[in-house]
C-alpha positions as CSV (number, residue, x, y, z in Angstrom):
1,M,14.0,-19.4,25.7
2,L,11.0,-21.6,25.9
3,D,8.9,-18.9,23.3
4,I,11.4,-19.8,21.1
5,L,11.4,-23.7,21.2
6,V,7.7,-23.6,21.6
7,P,6.2,-21.0,19.2
8,D,2.4,-20.0,19.3
9,F,1.7,-20.7,15.7
10,R,-1.8,-18.4,15.9
11,V,0.9,-15.2,16.0
12,I,2.0,-16.3,12.0
13,A,-1.5,-18.5,11.6
14,P,-2.4,-16.4,8.8
15,E,1.5,-16.2,7.2
16,L,1.0,-20.6,7.3
17,I,-2.3,-20.4,5.1
18,L,-0.9,-18.2,2.4
19,I,2.4,-20.2,2.7
20,V,0.7,-23.4,1.7
21,T,-1.6,-21.7,-0.8
22,A,1.2,-20.3,-2.8
23,F,2.9,-23.8,-2.7
24,V,-0.2,-25.6,-3.5
25,I,-0.8,-23.3,-6.3
26,I,3.0,-23.8,-7.4
27,F,3.0,-27.3,-7.4
28,W,-0.3,-27.4,-9.0
29,E,1.0,-25.4,-12.4
30,L,4.1,-27.6,-12.4
31,I,2.5,-30.9,-12.2
32,T,0.1,-30.0,-14.7
33,R,1.6,-27.7,-17.0
34,T,-1.8,-26.5,-17.9
35,A,-2.7,-23.0,-20.0
36,R,-5.5,-22.8,-18.0
37,H,-5.5,-21.3,-14.5
38,G,-8.8,-21.4,-12.9
39,M,-7.5,-24.0,-10.3
40,S,-5.0,-21.1,-9.3
41,I,-7.2,-18.7,-9.1
42,F,-9.6,-20.4,-7.1
43,L,-6.9,-21.9,-4.7
44,G,-5.7,-18.1,-4.1
45,A,-9.1,-16.8,-3.7
46,A,-9.8,-19.8,-1.1
47,G,-6.6,-19.2,0.8
48,T,-7.2,-15.3,1.4
49,L,-10.5,-15.9,2.4
50,V,-9.8,-18.9,4.9
51,A,-6.5,-16.6,5.6
52,L,-8.9,-13.5,6.3
53,A,-11.2,-15.0,8.5
54,V,-8.6,-16.7,10.9
55,T,-6.6,-12.6,11.1
56,A,-10.5,-11.6,12.0
57,S,-10.6,-14.2,14.7
58,L,-8.0,-13.1,15.8
59,A,-8.2,-9.7,15.7
60,Q,-8.7,-8.7,19.5
61,K,-5.6,-11.0,20.6
62,T,-2.1,-10.0,22.0
63,I,0.4,-12.3,21.7
64,S,4.1,-12.2,21.0
65,T,6.3,-15.5,20.0
66,F,9.7,-16.2,18.6
67,G,11.0,-14.3,21.3
68,D,9.2,-11.2,20.8
69,A,10.3,-11.0,17.5
70,L,7.4,-11.2,16.1
71,V,3.9,-10.1,18.2
72,L,0.3,-10.4,17.2
73,D,-1.6,-7.4,18.5
74,P,-5.1,-5.5,16.9
75,F,-2.3,-3.2,14.8
76,A,-1.0,-6.0,12.8
77,S,-4.4,-7.6,12.7
78,F,-5.7,-4.4,11.3
79,F,-3.2,-4.2,8.6
80,K,-3.2,-7.9,7.6
81,M,-6.9,-6.9,6.8
82,I,-5.5,-4.4,5.0
83,F,-3.2,-6.6,2.8
84,L,-5.6,-9.7,2.5
85,V,-8.6,-7.0,1.0
86,G,-5.9,-5.7,-1.4
87,L,-4.8,-9.5,-2.3
88,L,-8.8,-10.6,-3.0
89,L,-9.1,-7.4,-5.1
90,T,-5.8,-8.0,-7.4
91,I,-6.8,-11.9,-7.8
92,A,-10.2,-10.5,-9.1
93,I,-9.3,-7.9,-11.4
94,S,-6.0,-9.8,-12.7
95,T,-8.3,-13.0,-13.7
96,R,-9.4,-11.6,-17.4
97,Y,-6.2,-9.3,-17.5
98,M,-3.6,-12.2,-17.3
99,V,-5.5,-14.7,-20.1
100,D,-5.9,-11.2,-22.6
101,E,-2.4,-11.4,-21.8
102,G,-1.2,-14.6,-22.3
103,T,-1.6,-16.4,-18.8
104,K,0.0,-19.8,-20.2
105,D,3.5,-18.0,-19.8
106,H,2.9,-16.9,-16.3
107,S,1.6,-19.5,-14.1
108,E,3.9,-18.0,-11.2
109,Y,1.9,-15.1,-11.0
110,Y,-0.6,-16.1,-8.2
111,G,1.9,-17.8,-6.0
112,L,3.8,-14.6,-5.7
113,L,1.2,-12.2,-5.6
114,I,0.6,-14.2,-2.0
115,L,4.1,-14.7,-1.2
116,A,4.5,-10.8,-1.1
117,V,1.5,-10.4,1.3
118,V,3.3,-13.0,3.3
119,G,6.3,-10.8,3.6
120,M,3.8,-7.1,4.1
121,M,2.4,-9.2,7.3
122,V,6.0,-9.9,8.6
123,L,6.4,-6.0,8.4
124,A,3.4,-5.3,10.1
125,T,4.4,-8.1,12.9
126,G,7.9,-7.3,13.3
127,R,9.0,-6.5,16.5
128,E,12.9,-6.6,15.7
129,L,15.2,-5.4,13.1
130,I,16.2,-8.4,11.6
131,T,12.6,-9.6,11.3
132,I,11.4,-6.2,9.7
133,F,14.1,-6.7,7.0
134,L,13.1,-10.5,6.4
135,G,9.7,-9.2,5.6
136,L,10.6,-6.2,3.5
137,E,13.0,-8.4,1.1
138,L,10.5,-11.0,0.9
139,M,7.9,-8.6,-0.3
140,S,10.7,-6.7,-2.0
141,M,11.6,-9.7,-4.3
142,S,8.2,-10.9,-5.1
143,L,7.8,-7.6,-6.3
144,Y,10.7,-7.3,-8.0
145,V,9.7,-10.5,-10.3
146,L,6.0,-9.5,-10.6
147,A,6.9,-5.9,-11.9
148,G,9.1,-7.8,-14.9
149,L,6.1,-10.8,-15.4
150,F,6.4,-9.9,-19.2
151,K,9.4,-10.9,-20.1
152,T,8.9,-9.9,-23.5
153,D,7.7,-6.6,-23.0
154,V,10.5,-4.0,-23.1
155,R,8.2,-1.7,-20.6
156,S,8.0,-4.5,-18.1
157,N,11.7,-5.3,-18.2
158,E,12.6,-2.2,-17.6
159,A,10.2,-1.7,-14.8
160,A,11.6,-4.5,-12.9
161,L,15.0,-3.5,-13.6
162,K,14.6,0.2,-12.2
163,Y,12.5,-1.0,-9.6
164,F,15.4,-3.8,-8.5
165,V,18.1,-1.8,-8.9
166,L,16.8,1.4,-6.7
167,G,15.0,-1.2,-4.5
168,S,18.3,-2.6,-3.7
169,F,20.2,0.8,-3.3
170,A,17.7,1.9,-0.9
171,T,17.9,-1.3,1.2
172,C,21.8,-0.7,1.5
173,F,20.3,2.4,2.9
174,M,18.1,0.9,5.2
175,L,20.8,-2.2,6.7
176,F,23.1,0.9,7.0
177,G,20.8,2.5,9.3
178,M,19.9,-0.4,11.2
179,S,23.6,-1.0,11.9
180,Y,23.9,2.1,13.3
181,I,20.6,1.8,15.8
182,Y,22.0,-1.5,16.9
183,G,25.5,-0.6,17.2
184,I,24.4,2.4,20.0
185,A,21.4,0.1,21.6
186,G,23.1,-3.2,22.1
187,T,20.2,-4.7,20.8
188,T,17.9,-4.8,17.5
189,H,14.5,-5.8,19.5
190,L,12.3,-2.4,19.1
191,R,10.9,-1.8,22.5
192,Q,14.6,-2.9,24.2
193,I,15.9,0.1,21.8
194,G,13.3,2.2,23.2
195,R,14.5,1.3,26.8
196,A,18.4,1.7,26.1
197,I,17.6,5.6,25.2
198,A,15.1,5.8,27.8
199,E,17.9,4.6,29.9
200,N,20.4,7.0,29.0
201,P,19.0,10.5,27.6
202,A,22.5,11.3,26.3
203,L,21.9,8.9,23.3
204,L,19.6,11.5,22.1
205,A,22.5,13.4,20.9
206,D,24.6,11.0,19.7
207,K,25.0,11.8,15.8
208,G,25.6,8.0,15.1
209,L,22.0,7.0,16.7
210,I,20.9,10.4,14.8
211,L,22.4,9.3,11.1
212,G,21.2,5.8,11.7
213,M,17.6,7.2,12.2
214,F,17.7,9.2,9.3
215,T,19.5,6.3,7.1
216,L,16.6,4.0,8.1
217,L,14.0,6.2,7.1
218,V,15.9,6.7,3.8
219,G,14.8,3.3,3.4
220,F,11.4,3.4,4.4
221,A,10.7,6.5,2.0
222,F,11.8,4.6,-1.1
223,K,9.0,2.2,0.0
224,I,6.4,4.6,0.2
225,S,7.2,6.5,-2.6
226,A,7.8,9.9,-0.8
227,V,10.1,12.9,-2.4
228,P,12.4,12.9,-3.0
229,F,12.8,8.8,-3.1
230,H,9.8,9.0,-5.7
231,Q,11.8,8.8,-9.2
232,W,11.3,4.8,-9.7
233,T,7.3,5.2,-9.4
234,P,6.2,6.5,-12.5
235,D,8.1,4.1,-14.6
236,V,7.7,1.4,-12.6
237,Y,3.8,1.8,-12.1
238,E,3.5,2.7,-16.3
239,G,5.9,-0.7,-17.4
240,A,4.7,-3.4,-14.5
241,P,1.5,-5.1,-15.8
242,T,-1.9,-2.9,-14.8
243,S,-2.7,-5.8,-12.0
244,V,0.4,-5.3,-10.8
245,T,0.6,-1.7,-10.5
246,A,-2.9,-1.9,-8.8
247,F,-1.2,-4.0,-6.2
248,M,2.0,-2.0,-5.3
249,S,-0.1,1.0,-5.6
250,A,-1.4,0.1,-1.8
251,G,-0.5,-3.4,-0.2
252,P,3.0,-2.6,-0.2
253,K,3.3,1.6,0.7
254,A,0.7,0.3,3.6
255,A,3.3,-2.7,5.0
256,A,6.3,-0.1,4.8
257,F,4.2,2.6,6.8
258,A,3.3,-0.6,9.2
259,A,6.8,-1.3,9.9
260,M,7.8,2.6,9.8
261,I,5.0,3.0,12.8
262,R,6.4,0.4,15.0
263,V,10.0,1.3,14.6
264,L,9.3,4.7,15.5
265,M,6.8,4.7,18.1
266,E,8.4,1.6,19.9
267,A,12.1,1.9,19.4
268,L,12.5,5.8,18.7
269,P,9.7,7.5,20.6
270,L,11.9,9.9,22.0
271,M,13.7,11.1,18.7
272,K,10.3,12.7,17.9
273,T,11.5,15.9,17.7
274,D,14.1,14.9,14.7
275,W,11.3,13.0,12.7
276,E,8.8,15.7,13.4
277,L,10.7,18.3,11.0
278,L,12.0,15.8,8.6
279,F,8.3,14.8,8.0
280,T,6.9,17.7,7.8
281,V,9.5,18.4,5.1
282,V,8.9,15.7,2.9
283,A,5.0,15.6,3.8
284,V,5.2,19.0,2.0
285,L,7.3,18.0,-0.8
286,T,5.9,15.2,-1.2
287,M,2.2,16.4,-1.8
288,T,3.5,19.1,-3.8
289,V,5.3,17.6,-6.5
290,G,3.2,14.8,-7.1
291,N,0.2,17.0,-7.9
292,L,2.2,19.3,-9.8
293,V,3.8,16.6,-11.9
294,A,0.3,14.3,-12.6
295,L,-1.2,17.8,-13.8
296,A,1.2,17.5,-16.8
297,Q,0.3,13.8,-17.3
298,E,-1.8,12.3,-20.2
299,S,-1.3,8.6,-19.4
300,V,-3.7,8.2,-17.2
301,K,-1.7,5.2,-15.4
302,R,1.3,7.8,-15.1
303,M,-1.0,9.7,-13.8
304,L,-2.7,7.9,-10.9
305,A,1.4,7.3,-10.1
306,Y,2.0,10.8,-9.7
307,S,-1.4,10.9,-7.4
308,S,-0.2,7.9,-5.2
309,I,3.0,10.2,-4.3
310,A,0.8,13.3,-3.3
311,H,-1.7,10.5,-1.5
312,V,1.6,9.7,0.4
313,G,2.3,13.0,1.4
314,Y,-1.2,13.6,2.9
315,I,-0.5,10.4,5.0
316,L,2.7,11.9,6.2
317,I,0.8,14.9,7.8
318,A,-0.5,12.9,10.3
319,F,2.7,11.2,11.2
320,V,4.0,15.3,12.2
321,A,0.6,15.1,13.8
322,S,1.3,12.3,16.4
323,V,4.0,14.3,17.8
324,G,1.7,17.3,18.8
325,G,-0.5,15.3,21.0
326,H,-3.6,13.2,20.5
327,A,-1.7,10.3,18.8
328,D,-3.8,8.0,18.8
329,R,-6.2,10.1,16.8
330,A,-3.6,10.9,14.5
331,L,-2.4,7.1,13.7
332,S,-5.7,5.7,13.5
333,A,-6.2,8.4,10.4
334,I,-3.0,6.9,8.7
335,L,-4.5,3.3,9.0
336,F,-8.3,4.3,7.7
337,Y,-6.5,6.4,4.7
338,L,-4.1,2.9,4.1
339,L,-7.7,0.8,4.0
340,A,-10.1,3.1,2.1
341,Y,-7.2,4.1,-0.4
342,T,-6.6,0.2,-1.2
343,F,-10.3,0.0,-2.3
344,M,-10.3,3.5,-4.4
345,N,-7.0,3.0,-6.2
346,T,-7.6,-0.4,-7.1
347,G,-10.8,0.2,-8.3
348,A,-9.4,2.8,-10.7
349,F,-6.6,0.5,-12.0
350,A,-9.5,-1.9,-12.5
351,I,-11.4,0.3,-14.7
352,L,-8.3,0.3,-16.8
353,I,-8.3,-3.3,-17.2
354,F,-11.9,-3.0,-17.7
355,L,-11.0,-0.8,-20.7
356,R,-8.2,-2.3,-21.7
357,R,-10.3,-5.5,-22.6
358,E,-12.6,-3.6,-25.2
359,G,-9.3,-3.5,-27.5
360,I,-7.8,-0.3,-26.5
361,S,-4.8,0.5,-24.3
362,G,-6.9,1.9,-21.3
363,E,-3.7,4.1,-20.1
364,K,-4.3,7.1,-22.4
365,L,-6.6,10.0,-21.5
366,D,-7.9,9.5,-24.5
367,D,-9.4,6.1,-24.0
368,F,-11.9,7.4,-21.9
369,A,-13.5,9.7,-24.3
370,G,-17.2,8.7,-24.6
371,L,-17.0,6.0,-21.9
372,S,-20.2,7.1,-20.4
373,R,-22.5,6.1,-23.7
374,R,-20.2,3.4,-24.7
375,S,-20.1,1.6,-20.8
376,P,-22.6,4.2,-18.5
377,I,-21.8,1.5,-15.0
378,G,-17.8,1.7,-16.3
379,A,-17.8,5.3,-16.3
380,L,-20.0,5.4,-12.8
381,A,-17.5,3.4,-11.1
382,M,-14.6,5.3,-12.5
383,L,-16.6,8.8,-11.4
384,I,-16.9,7.4,-7.7
385,F,-13.0,6.1,-7.5
386,L,-11.9,9.0,-8.9
387,F,-14.4,11.4,-6.4
388,S,-13.3,9.4,-3.9
389,L,-9.3,10.0,-4.3
390,A,-9.9,13.4,-4.9
391,G,-11.8,13.7,-1.9
392,I,-15.0,14.7,-2.4
393,P,-17.8,13.5,0.1
394,P,-19.1,11.0,0.9
395,T,-16.5,9.0,-0.4
396,A,-13.9,7.4,1.5
397,G,-11.3,9.4,0.2
398,F,-13.1,12.4,1.9
399,A,-13.5,10.7,5.1
400,A,-9.7,9.9,5.0
401,K,-8.6,13.2,4.6
402,L,-10.8,14.9,7.0
403,S,-9.7,12.3,9.5
404,V,-5.7,13.1,8.9
405,F,-6.6,16.8,8.5
406,Y,-8.7,17.2,11.8
407,A,-6.0,15.4,13.9
408,A,-3.3,17.9,12.7
409,V,-5.6,20.5,13.7
410,Q,-5.9,19.2,16.9
411,G,-1.9,19.0,17.1
412,G,-2.1,22.5,16.2
413,Y,0.2,22.3,12.2
414,Y,-2.4,24.8,10.9
415,A,0.2,25.7,7.9
416,L,0.2,21.7,7.0
417,V,-3.4,21.7,6.8
418,V,-3.9,25.1,4.6
419,I,-1.1,23.1,2.3
420,G,-2.6,20.0,2.1
421,V,-6.2,21.4,1.4
422,I,-4.7,23.4,-1.5
423,N,-2.7,20.1,-2.7
424,S,-6.5,18.6,-2.6
425,A,-8.0,21.6,-4.9
426,V,-4.8,21.1,-7.3
427,A,-5.5,17.6,-7.2
428,A,-9.3,17.8,-7.7
429,Y,-8.5,19.5,-11.1
430,Y,-6.5,16.0,-13.0
431,Y,-9.3,13.7,-11.5
432,L,-12.0,15.9,-12.9
433,R,-10.4,16.5,-16.3
434,V,-10.4,12.6,-16.7
435,V,-14.4,12.8,-15.5
436,V,-15.4,15.4,-18.5
437,V,-13.1,13.3,-21.0
438,M,-15.5,10.5,-20.4
439,Y,-19.1,12.7,-20.1
440,M,-18.5,15.3,-22.4
441,Q,-16.4,13.8,-25.2
442,E,-17.1,11.6,-28.1
443,P,-15.4,8.7,-28.4
444,A,-12.2,9.0,-31.1
445,T,-13.4,5.6,-32.4
446,E,-16.8,3.5,-32.1
447,G,-16.6,0.6,-29.8
448,G,-18.2,-2.1,-28.7
449,Y,-19.3,-2.7,-24.7
450,A,-16.7,-4.7,-22.6
451,G,-17.1,-8.6,-22.6
452,T,-18.3,-10.2,-19.4
453,S,-16.0,-10.8,-17.2
454,P,-17.7,-11.9,-13.4
455,L,-14.7,-11.6,-11.5
456,L,-13.8,-8.3,-13.0
457,W,-16.9,-6.4,-11.9
458,A,-16.8,-8.6,-8.7
459,G,-13.7,-7.0,-8.0
460,I,-14.9,-3.1,-9.2
461,A,-18.3,-3.7,-7.1
462,L,-16.1,-4.8,-4.0
463,A,-14.1,-1.7,-4.6
464,L,-17.5,0.4,-4.7
465,A,-18.7,-0.9,-2.1
466,G,-15.4,-0.1,0.3
467,T,-15.1,3.5,-1.2
468,I,-19.0,4.2,-0.6
469,V,-19.3,2.3,3.1
470,L,-16.3,3.8,4.6
471,G,-17.2,7.1,3.5
472,V,-20.7,7.2,4.7
473,L,-20.1,5.2,7.8
474,P,-16.7,5.9,8.5
475,G,-17.0,6.1,12.6
476,G,-16.9,2.0,13.5
477,V,-13.7,1.9,11.1
478,L,-11.7,4.6,12.5
479,E,-13.0,3.8,16.0
480,A,-11.5,0.4,15.3
481,A,-7.6,1.2,14.3
482,R,-7.6,4.0,17.0
483,L,-8.1,1.0,19.4
484,S,-5.7,-0.9,17.4
485,V,-2.7,1.9,17.8
486,I,-3.1,2.2,21.6
487,S,-0.9,-0.5,22.5
488,L,2.1,1.1,20.7
489,L,1.6,4.3,22.7
């Protein structure tokens, strides 16, 4: 009781910093009504860096507060750093793009990005079903608005509407599952749910509990774009502003995985045989459907959308592997993969924004024709990001896939590894097709070099550094990820 009345604010210190930053930006824009948003960009970046520093300083702490509804542990801290890195990258690559698209009409942009990250952080720290739901809704509501940010763009409006309708439908599934779990366990606290099931093993055969688990996972499957709940992803990614798509493709997925790991490991670990089979089927479908449909795409933006679906399938292999033994290795592979994906996928979308600044859309495959001659540095950066997404060494994507496959081999899931490797080979085709167009085709029209945008190039450079360093020296981060998940097991 005292914990609720006198909370430990260290648990939510980064969230509080971001909330203050978001409201300062919103009030600044409201008071000044300026068409120039340099101050908002500065405030957003500064607040993110301060929150990142505070998160790093608390990374080894384990503190719970608000009646143990929120917990700060190494697991939550690792995910918070993923979210903040993604936010910093998004702010950097957004600046020029929003100016070109008429930023005077979108002053709420940076505030919404920050509030979405606050929701992600609540998802990572939540140890109680209602808290997790609140974090999910704060994140989702911000993303619905961001997807439809360009109010005069039909595609943006369509993306927001589809995302909102399907997202609301998935939320209903999630709440339905939570209500069943609460009704059977008598509590919404994750560890108490796990304790109730352990003390009454007969609950494992309870159809209501199995239904609750299944419908809860359906809601999470929507958020991570797992097949067959992926239909919204390509349309929303294509219609949303490119900088928003870059943000959505990494952070929200990582947040949903964070919440799903905590729920399964703390509340439902004794039901692992039930969700092992479910994740095995979903992993195979997600990898295969994502890669096969990506082969047919002429839009690079849409291809990256289906690619993101396929990457979810690889990550789900590690979820399955966590059942067969060495759960710490399997779960740490998930954390490492999500960090690596944040760098390489955000970087790839940054190149699309870079191309758009040359007077072309940057979304079609033909837009990349002859890029190596028009902008050798831009082409080289895209080459590295694509190699990483394909899992070619020595990039972060290779280290991430290797860690996932190694965890699956340790667990004895050889068939899943074979399917994953085959899917990686299929994916290499559509990634390398972009490389061929960049280096071996003449540009359709003669275009000049892109104008200078220091923040955009800073974002690309940061993404490149993360992609290369995690590929060359993955050991330290993998060990940090392993240590961060031990508290859940």
